[in-house]
N, C-alpha and C positions, 0 to 999 in steps of 0.2 A: 501672835497669834489671839491679836483683838478682835479678828472676826467671829472667832470661836464663842468669846464671851458678846460678843453685840446678837450674835444669835439664840444664846441662851435667854437673854432678854426679850429678843423679836425673831422668833422663828418662821412667823408667818410672813416678815415683812418682804413682799417683792421684791421691794429696794435691793435687798440684802442675797437675791439670790445668785447674780454674778457674782459676788464674792465667794458664796458658800459654794458652787460649782469651782473657783479656782482654788479655794483652801481644799477641800478633797481632792482634789488633781495634784496640788501640790504634795497633799501628806503622800500620797501614793506614789509620786515618780521622785520624792527627796532622800536619798540614802542615807542622807545624816540621822534622820528623824526615824525612829523605828516605834511604830506604834503597833501594841499588841491588841487585836480584836477578837472580842469576845461574846458572841452572841448568846450563851447562857447567862451572861448577869443581869440579863434583862425579864429573867424568868420566862415566862410562859409568852412572851410579847412576842415574839417572832412567829409562833403559830397564829396570832389574829391578823385580822383583817384593818388594822385601823388606818382611818383615813391622811394622815400623817405621817407613816410610817416612814420615808424618805426624810421625812425632817429629823424626826427621833433617830434613826441610823445613821444619817450623816453627823447628826449631834454628838453620837457615841463617838465617834472617829474622830471628829476635830476638839472636843473637851478631852480626849484622851493624849491627842497632839500636843495639845497647850500645856497640859501635865507636864508632859515628859520635856517639852521647852524648857516650860519654867521652873523645872524640878530635876534638873541634868543629875540630882546626886541621887534620886530615886528611879533613876530610869527602868534598875535592875529588880525593882518591886511589883513586880505583875498585877498584884494586889491593891497598891495603891495607884495604878494607872486606869487598872476596871474600875477602883470607887470613883476616881475622879470624874470617869466618862459618863459612869450614872447618875453621879450629882450633876453634870451636866444636862443630861437628859433631862434629869426631874425639875430645872430650873425652866427647860424648855419648855417642856409640859404642863408646869404650872400656867408660866406666860401663855401656851395655848388656852389653858383654861381660861383664863383672864377674859377673851375677845370670844371665845369660842366654848361656853359651858356645856355645850352640849356634846362635846369631843373628849368623853371620858375612855378610858382603857382599863379594863378589870387588872390585866399586868403592871401597869404602870402607875394605877393606884394603892396594889398591895407592894410596889416599893416606894411609895411615899409612906406607907405606914412602917416600912422595917425603916425608913428613915428616921420617922418621928418618935419611936423608940429608941433610939441609938443602934440600931442592927444592922445596918445598911453594910460596913463591912463585912459581919459576918456571914450574912446573906450571900454575897460576892464569894468569900472563901468558903462557902459550903455548895456553891454551884462552879464547879470546877470547871475549867473550858475543854470542851468534847471535840474542838477543832486542834489541826497543827498549829504549834506557835508560829510557821513561818510562812502563814497563810498570808498569801496576798493582800493587802487591803481592798485593789481592785477587784476581787475576785469576790471578798463579802458584802463589798458594797455594792456589787453588781446581782448580788443573789434575791429572789424572792422574798417579800418580807414574812411570807407564809411555808418558807422550806426551811432547813439547815442544808448548809451547804456541804 
């Protein structure tokens, strides 16, 4: 899942878009990797109309998948998988802000603040998933960024 880490560093790199599309399709279709997606871990982000929401949501899936692959011993720890996904999102968000400083998101800024206080895991734990654990990634990834699935 090297692409997940490349996209954390350069989420707006158009040269990586085909790889992102392939990787997301791979996460959806490969039965061996189980990625639990949970929109609640992004706080109020899903209610916003953030310009780069597809990059952020895709990053959540890819960073979660990378964690599951890189840490098979923690595959059953949903909180660890969700935290890894959010941490990947925050890396991507910071990379976006480096080249587009006006592209701020209040919800993602709140998550950055939680992270800076060392409270990201607590935040994730306090925002349990409101969607079924068996929700297919394809359904969640294809939903509008302004509505819950």
